[in-house]
C-alpha positions in Angstrom: 20.1 -7.0 12.4 16.8 -5.1 12.6 15.5 -3.2 15.7 13.8 -5.1 18.5 10.0 -5.1 18.1 7.7 -4.3 20.9 3.9 -5.0 21.2 1.7 -2.0 21.8 -2.0 -2.3 23.0 -4.5 0.6 22.6 -8.2 -0.2 23.1 -8.9 -3.3 21.2 -5.9 -2.8 18.8 -2.6 -4.6 19.1 0.4 -3.6 16.9 4.1 -3.9 16.8 6.6 -1.2 16.5 10.4 -1.1 16.5 12.3 0.1 19.5 12.7 3.9 19.4 9.4 4.7 17.8 7.9 7.8 19.4 4.4 7.6 21.0 3.3 10.3 18.6 4.2 8.1 15.6 2.5 5.2 17.3 -0.7 7.2 17.6 -0.5 8.4 14.0 -0.3 4.7 12.9 -3.0 3.3 15.3 -5.4 6.1 14.7 -7.3 5.9 18.1 -10.9 6.7 18.1 -11.0 9.8 20.5 -13.4 12.7 20.6 -10.5 15.0 21.5 -6.8 15.1 20.4 -4.5 13.0 22.5 -1.6 15.3 23.7 -0.1 12.8 26.2 -0.3 9.0 26.8 -0.2 6.7 29.8 2.2 3.8 28.9 1.9 1.0 31.4 0.4 3.5 33.9 3.1 6.1 33.5 2.5 9.5 32.0 4.5 10.2 28.8 5.0 13.0 26.3 4.5 12.0 22.7 8.1 12.7 21.7 9.2 9.9 24.2 10.1 6.6 22.5 9.1 3.0 22.9 11.4 0.9 25.1 9.2 -2.0 26.1 5.9 -3.8 25.4 3.2 -1.5 26.6 -0.6 -0.8 27.1 -1.4 2.7 26.1 -4.2 4.9 27.2 -4.9 8.5 25.9 -4.7 11.8 27.8 -6.7 14.2 25.7 -7.5 18.0 25.7 -10.8 16.9 27.4 -8.8 15.7 30.4 -7.6 18.2 33.1 -4.0 17.1 32.6 -4.3 17.4 28.9 -5.8 20.8 29.0 -3.0 22.1 31.1 -0.6 20.7 28.6 -2.5 22.5 25.7 -2.3 25.8 27.7 1.3 25.6 28.6 2.2 24.9 25.0 0.0 27.7 23.6 1.9 30.0 26.1 5.1 28.9 24.5 3.7 29.4 20.9 2.5 32.9 21.9 5.9 33.9 23.4 7.7 32.8 20.3 5.3 34.7 18.1 5.6 37.9 20.2 9.3 38.1 20.1 9.3 37.3 16.4 6.9 40.0 15.5 7.9 42.7 17.9 11.6 41.9 17.8 13.4 40.7 21.0 15.3 44.0 21.4 11.9 45.8 21.8 10.6 43.5 24.5 11.9 43.7 28.1 9.5 41.3 29.7 6.2 39.4 28.9 4.1 38.6 32.0 1.3 36.0 32.2 -0.8 37.4 35.1 -4.0 35.4 35.8 -7.1 33.8 34.1 -9.7 36.0 32.4 -12.7 34.3 31.1 -11.3 31.0 29.4 -7.9 32.6 28.8 -4.7 34.1 30.2 -4.0 37.8 30.6 -0.7 39.0 29.6 1.1 42.4 29.6 4.3 43.4 27.7 7.0 45.6 29.1 9.1 47.3 26.6 8.7 49.4 23.4 5.6 47.6 22.2 2.1 49.0 21.6 -0.7 46.4 22.0 -3.0 47.2 19.2 -5.5 45.0 17.2 -3.2 45.3 14.3 -0.2 44.1 16.3 -2.1 41.2 17.8 -3.4 40.1 14.3 0.2 39.8 13.1 1.0 37.8 16.2 -1.9 35.7 15.7 -1.1 35.1 12.0 2.4 34.0 12.8 1.1 31.6 15.4 -1.2 30.1 12.9 1.7 29.6 10.5 3.6 27.7 13.1 0.5 25.5 13.8 0.2 24.6 10.1 3.8 23.7 10.0 3.6 21.4 13.1 6.9 22.7 14.4 8.4 20.4 17.0 8.5 21.5 20.7 11.9 20.2 21.6 12.9 19.2 25.2 16.4 19.2 26.6 17.9 18.7 30.0 20.7 21.0 31.3 22.5 21.4 34.5 21.0 23.7 37.1 23.9 26.3 36.9 23.6 26.3 33.1 19.8 27.0 33.3 20.4 30.0 35.6 23.0 31.4 33.3 20.7 31.0 30.3 17.8 32.6 32.1 20.0 35.6 32.9 21.2 35.7 29.4 17.5 35.8 28.1 16.6 38.5 30.6 14.4 36.1 32.5 15.3 37.4 35.9 12.2 35.9 37.7 13.4 32.4 36.5 17.0 33.1 37.4 15.9 34.1 41.0 13.5 31.0 41.3 16.2 28.4 40.3 18.6 29.8 43.0 16.4 28.0 45.5 16.1 24.8 43.6 17.8 21.6 44.9 17.6 19.5 41.6 20.8 19.0 39.7 19.2 19.3 36.2 16.4 21.3 34.6 14.2 20.5 31.5 13.9 23.4 29.0 11.6 23.5 26.0 12.3 25.3 22.8 10.1 26.2 19.8 11.9 27.4 16.6 14.8 28.6 18.7 12.9 30.3 21.5 13.8 28.6 24.8 11.8 28.6 28.1 10.9 26.7 31.3 7.5 25.3 32.2 6.6 23.1 35.1 4.6 20.4 33.4 4.6 18.5 30.0 4.1 20.0 26.6 2.6 18.9 23.3 4.7 17.1 20.7 4.4 19.9 18.2 2.5 23.0 17.4 -0.1 21.3 15.2 -2.2 20.5 18.4 -2.6 24.0 19.1 -5.3 25.0 16.6 -7.8 26.8 18.8 -6.9 30.2 20.2 -7.5 34.0 19.8 -5.9 37.2 21.0 -8.2 39.9 22.5 -7.1 43.3 23.6 -8.0 43.8 27.2 -7.3 46.5 29.8 -3.4 47.3 29.5 -2.6 44.0 27.8 -4.3 41.2 26.0 -6.0 37.8 26.6 -4.9 34.5 25.0 -8.4 32.8 24.6 -8.3 29.0 24.6 -10.9 26.3 24.7 -12.7 25.1 28.0 -12.3 21.7 29.4 -15.7 20.7 28.5 -15.5 21.8 24.8 -11.8 21.3 24.0 -12.2 21.8 20.2 -14.3 24.9 20.2 -13.2 28.5 21.1 -15.6 29.9 23.6 -17.0 33.5 23.6 -14.8 35.9 25.5 -16.7 36.7 28.7 -14.5 38.7 31.1 -15.4 39.3 34.8 -14.5 42.9 35.4 -15.0 42.9 39.2 -12.8 39.7 39.6 -10.2 41.2 37.3 -10.1 44.4 39.3 -9.5 42.7 42.6 -6.9 40.4 41.1 -5.1 43.5 39.5 -5.3 45.3 42.9 -3.8 42.4 44.9 -1.0 42.0 42.2 -0.1 45.6 42.4 -0.1 45.4 46.2 2.5 42.6 46.0 4.6 44.4 43.5 4.5 47.4 45.8 6.2 45.2 48.5 8.6 43.8 45.9 6.9 40.3 46.1 5.6 39.4 42.6 7.0 35.9 42.2 7.9 32.9 44.2 11.6 33.8 44.0 10.9 37.2 45.6 9.0 35.5 48.4 11.9 33.1 48.9 14.2 36.1 49.2 12.1 37.5 52.1 12.1 34.3 53.8 15.8 33.6 53.5 16.8 37.2 54.4 14.8 37.2 57.7 11.8 39.4 56.5 9.0 36.8 56.5 7.7 37.7 59.9 7.3 41.3 58.9 5.7 40.2 55.6 3.1 38.0 57.5 2.0 41.0 59.7 1.8 43.3 56.6 -0.4 40.8 54.7 -2.7 40.3 57.7 -2.9 44.0 58.3 -3.9 44.6 54.7 -6.7 42.1 54.9 -7.9 43.5 58.1 -8.0 47.0 56.5 -10.0 45.6 53.6 -12.5 44.0 56.0 -12.8 47.2 58.0 -13.5 49.2 54.8 -16.3 46.7 53.9 -17.8 47.1 57.3 -17.9 50.8 56.9 -19.5 50.5 53.4 -22.3 48.2 54.9 -23.0 50.8 57.6 -23.1 53.6 55.2 -25.8 51.9 53.4 -28.4 52.4 56.2 -31.1 49.9 54.8 -28.8 46.9 54.8 -30.1 44.1 57.1 -28.8 41.1 55.2 -25.1 40.5 54.5 -24.9 37.7 52.0 -21.4 36.1 51.7 -20.7 33.5 49.0 -17.5 32.0 47.4 -16.0 28.8 46.3 -14.7 26.0 48.4 -11.8 26.8 50.8 -12.1 30.6 50.4 -12.2 31.2 54.1 -15.8 32.2 54.2 -16.5 31.2 57.9 -13.3 33.1 59.2 -14.2 36.1 57.0 -17.8 36.2 58.3 -16.5 36.3 61.9 -13.9 38.9 61.3 -16.5 41.0 59.4 -18.9 40.6 62.3 -16.2 41.9 64.7 -15.6 44.9 62.6 -19.4 45.6 62.3 -19.6 45.3 66.2 -16.7 47.7 66.5 -18.6 50.3 64.5 -21.7 49.9 66.7 -23.8 47.2 65.0 -25.2 43.9 66.4 -24.2 41.2 63.9 -25.8 37.8 64.0 -24.1 35.0 61.9 -26.4 32.6 60.0 -25.3 29.6 58.1 -27.5 28.8 55.0 -26.6 25.1 55.5 -29.0 25.2 58.6 -31.8 25.4 56.0 -31.0 22.2 54.2 -34.0 20.0 53.4 -33.9 16.8 55.4 -31.5 14.4 54.0 -34.0 12.1 52.6 -35.5 14.9 50.5 -32.1 16.0 49.1 -32.2 16.0 45.2 -29.9 13.5 43.3 -27.3 14.4 40.8 -26.8 12.7 37.3 -24.8 10.0 39.0 -27.6 9.3 41.4 -25.7 10.7 44.4 -27.1 13.3 46.8 -26.5 16.8 45.5 -25.9 19.1 48.5 -24.7 22.0 46.4 -27.8 22.7 44.3 -30.3 25.3 45.4 -33.0 22.5 45.7 -31.0 21.2 48.6 -32.0 24.3 50.5 -35.5 24.9 51.8 -35.8 28.2 50.1 -39.3 28.8 51.1 -38.6 28.5 54.9 -35.6 30.6 54.5 -37.6 33.4 52.9 -40.4 33.2 55.4 -37.9 33.5 58.4 -35.9 36.3 56.8 -39.1 38.3 55.9 -40.4 38.0 59.3 -37.3 39.2 60.8 -37.2 42.2 58.4 -40.8 43.0 59.6 -39.7 43.0 63.2 -41.1 39.7 64.2 -39.4 37.2 66.5 -38.2 34.0 64.8 -36.9 30.7 66.0 -34.0 29.8 63.7 -33.3 26.2 62.8 -30.1 24.2 63.1 -29.2 21.4 60.8 -28.2 18.1 62.6 -25.6 16.7 60.2 -25.5 13.4 62.1 -29.2 12.7 61.9 -29.7 14.7 58.6 -32.6 16.7 59.9 -33.4 20.3 60.8 -34.0 20.8 64.5 -35.1 23.6 66.8 -33.2 24.4 70.0 -34.7 27.8 71.1 -32.5 30.1 68.9 -34.9 33.0 69.0 -34.1 36.3 67.2 -35.8 39.5 66.7 -34.1 42.4 64.7 -33.8 45.9 66.2 -32.5 48.9 64.4 -28.7 48.0 65.1 -29.1 44.3 64.4 -27.7 42.8 61.1 -27.6 39.3 59.8 -24.3 38.0 58.4 -25.5 35.1 56.2 -22.9 32.7 54.8 -23.6 30.1 52.0 -22.7 29.1 48.4 -25.9 30.5 47.1 -25.7 33.8 48.9 -25.3 35.8 45.7 -28.2 34.1 43.9 -31.4 36.2 44.2 -33.5 32.9 43.9 -32.3 32.1 47.4 -33.5 35.4 48.9 -36.2 36.2 46.3 -38.6 37.8 48.9 -36.0 40.3 50.4 -35.8 43.7 48.9 -32.4 44.4 47.1 -31.8 47.5 49.1 -31.8 45.4 52.3 -29.0 43.1 50.9 -25.3 43.6 50.7 -23.5 40.9 48.7 -19.9 39.9 49.2 -18.0 37.5 47.0 -14.9 35.9 48.6 -12.3 33.8 46.9 -8.6 33.0 47.3 -7.1 34.7 44.3 -3.4 33.9 44.3 -1.4 37.1 43.5 1.9 35.3 43.2 3.4 33.8 39.9 5.9 31.1 39.9 7.7 33.2 37.4 6.7 35.6 34.5 5.5 32.7 32.3 4.2 30.3 34.8 1.1 31.3 36.9 -0.2 29.7 40.1 -3.7 28.7 39.4 -6.2 29.9 42.0 -7.7 26.4 42.2 -4.3 25.0 43.3 -4.3 27.2 46.4 -7.9 26.3 47.3 -7.3 22.6 46.7 -4.2 22.7 48.9 -6.1 24.6 51.7 -9.0 22.0 51.5 -6.7 18.9 51.6 -5.1 20.2 54.9 -8.5 21.0 56.4 -10.2 17.8 55.3 -7.5 15.7 57.0 -7.4 17.8 60.1 -11.2 18.1 60.6 -12.7 15.0 58.9 -9.8 12.5 58.6 -10.2 12.6 54.8 -7.0 11.6 52.8 -5.5 14.0 50.3 -6.3 11.2 47.7 -9.9 11.4 48.5 -10.0 15.2 48.4 -8.2 15.2 45.0 -10.7 12.6 43.7 -13.8 14.7 44.8 -12.3 18.0 43.5 -13.7 17.8 40.0 -17.2 17.4 41.4 -16.6 20.4 43.8 -15.5 22.5 40.9 -18.5 21.5 38.8 -20.8 22.7 41.5 -18.9 25.9 41.8 -19.2 26.5 38.0 -23.0 25.9 38.3 -23.9 27.6 41.6 -21.3 30.2 42.4 -19.3 31.6 39.5 -22.3 32.7 37.4 -23.4 35.1 40.2 -20.0 36.5 41.3 -20.2 39.7 39.2 -23.5 40.6 41.1 -21.5 41.2 44.3 -21.4 44.6 45.8 -17.8 44.0 46.8 -15.2 41.3 46.5 -12.6 40.1 49.0 -9.5 38.3 48.1 -8.7 35.9 51.0 -5.4 34.7 49.6 -2.3 35.6 51.6 0.9 36.4 49.7 2.9 34.1 52.1 0.5 31.3 52.6 1.7 28.6 50.1 5.2 28.7 51.8 3.3 27.8 55.0 0.9 25.3 53.6 3.8 23.4 51.9 4.9 22.1 55.3 1.3 20.8 56.1 0.4 19.2 52.7 3.6 17.6 51.6 3.3 14.7 54.0 -0.3 14.1 52.8 0.6 14.2 49.2 3.5 11.7 49.7 1.0 9.3 50.9 -0.6 8.8 47.5 0.9 5.8 45.7 1.9 5.6 42.0 -0.7 3.0 41.2 -3.5 5.4 42.4 -5.3 7.6 39.8 -4.6 10.7 41.9 -0.8 10.2 41.8 -0.1 12.5 38.9 -2.0 15.4 40.4 -0.1 14.8 43.7 3.2 14.7 41.9 2.4 17.9 40.0 1.5 19.7 43.3 4.7 18.3 45.0 6.8 19.7 42.2 5.1 23.1 42.4 5.6 23.3 46.1 9.2 22.4 45.8 9.8 26.0 44.4 8.9 27.4 47.9 11.1 27.8 50.8 9.0 26.6 53.8 7.8 28.9 56.5 6.7 27.8 60.0 3.2 28.8 61.1 4.3 30.2 64.6 3.9 33.9 63.7 0.4 33.6 62.0 -2.2 35.4 64.1 -5.0 33.4 65.7 -7.7 35.3 63.7 -6.0 34.7 60.3 -8.0 33.1 57.5 -5.2 30.6 57.2 -6.0 29.2 60.7 -9.3 27.9 59.4 -7.2 25.4 57.5 -4.1 24.6 59.6 -5.9 25.0 62.9 -5.3 27.1 66.0 -8.1 29.6 65.1 -9.7 31.8 67.9 -12.9 31.2 65.9 -15.1 28.2 65.8 -14.3 27.1 62.4 
C-alpha cells in the first residue's frame, strides 16, 4: 500500500505529494516564482523549516531572504557555516573561543581566542572551505536533546557561555543544529542546507574580522563593506566595560541576579552613564564657541532623558541650558509631505520648516530676542505662547531631533557653534558567544512598553509599524551618525532583565493568526533566557524610566 498523498497549494499551482516529503523537496518540484531564495515556508499559517515533512493538505507561502525572518535565518546559518570552517581550517585544539560581538556594516564582527593569527591568508582558506561546503549543499541537521544532555555537550565543547545560559532554562529539551559534525545552538530557524549561503565575504577588521552578508533590500548581492568607526569604538568600549564587571553574556547577568548582586550592578551601570554624560558636558564647555548642542539618534534611544541629564550637567558646570525640540518646527499638518504609500511622512527633513528654524537660530546667535514656537499635536499647527528667549554668554541650546546631525537642518549655523551628539541603545550583552542581541531588539522592546504606557498602542501595532520606523532611520539618521562629535550609548547592561517583566504580558496578547505573531514569539523566546529583575531600585533619572515610567523628567 503506497503512502498517503496530500494536496499542496502554492500561488496558483496545486500538486500532490506523498506523506513525509520535505518542504524543501516540494519547493524544488513546484519551482515557485520568487525574486529571492525561499529559506522557510508558512504551511497553513505556521512557520516551518524546509527539512520538515508534509503531514496534511496545506497551502504554502514563501519566506525568502528578502523578508526579515528569512534574512535572520540566512545570517544564523552563515554563522554556523563560518564556525565549522574556522575549526576545520585552524584545528579545534588551537581555538579556545570564537565570539560574535556585534554588527559592523552589513556584517558581523568576530574575534578568535586561542593560538590563531587572523591574516588575509588564513581568512582566504576559511572562505575557500566555506565555498566548498556551499557547493556541496551539506545538510544542516536539527536534533532535540534533553536539557541536561545539552549542558553536558556545551561543557564538553568548551562553550561555557551556553553552559551557563542553559542552567537558567526551564525547558525540558533543547534543539541543536549540526553541520558536517560541528554542533551548536541557535535561537531561531536555520536553512535546509549550505547551498543557500552563496553570498558572503571575510574581511580583516580591528582585532578580528567581519563576516559580510547581503542586506535585506538586496538579498542576492554582496554590499560594499562600509564600517562606522565611531560606532564600533563605542560598542567596543561598552563591551569591554561589561567584561571588566564579568558580565559579557546573559548567563553572567543571571548569575548576578540570582546571587544578590543586581542592585549593585544597577547602581554601577547608572553611575557609568552619568560619568559619560558629565564628560560630554565638560567637552562642550571646553569648546567655548558652542551655542547649539545637536542631539540625534534612532527611535527609543532615550534622547529626551539624555537631553535633560546633559542639561543638568551643563548647569552644574555654570552654563544655562535651554532645551528645544525640533518637532516644534514641524510644518502645519496639511503641508506635511507624503511617502510612497501616500501617508504623511513626519520623519523626512521636508516635514520640518527648515527656513524658520534657521532664521530663529541665527537670530539667537546674533543676540536677538526670539519667540519660539510650539507644535500643537492635537490641531496639527505651530502656535506661539510667549516663549521668548535671548542668548547671553552662558546660555546654550540643547536641541533634540532626528535630523540633528544633518547640516541641511542647520545650514546657516557655523560649524564651530555646533556640537553634535549621536545617541543609540547599543546592547553590550550577547546571549552567548555565537548568538548576539540585535540592537534593534532592545529598542523595539523599549518602544512597545512606552507606546502602550503613553499612547495605549498595542505591541502588535508597534511591531507592525517597526519596519517603517527602521526605514526612516536608514534614510534620515544612520547616514549622518559618523559626523557626530561624540557618541553616547544609552543601553544599560541590566535593562532587558527589567523590561522582560513589562513587555511579556504585551507580547502574549498577540494571537497566532496575526501577522506579528512570529516576531512576538521570537522575542518571547529570547526574553525567556533572562531572569526577571524588578524596577524598584532604578533611579528616577534613569534613561530606562523614559520607557517604564516613574521618571523625574517630563518624558
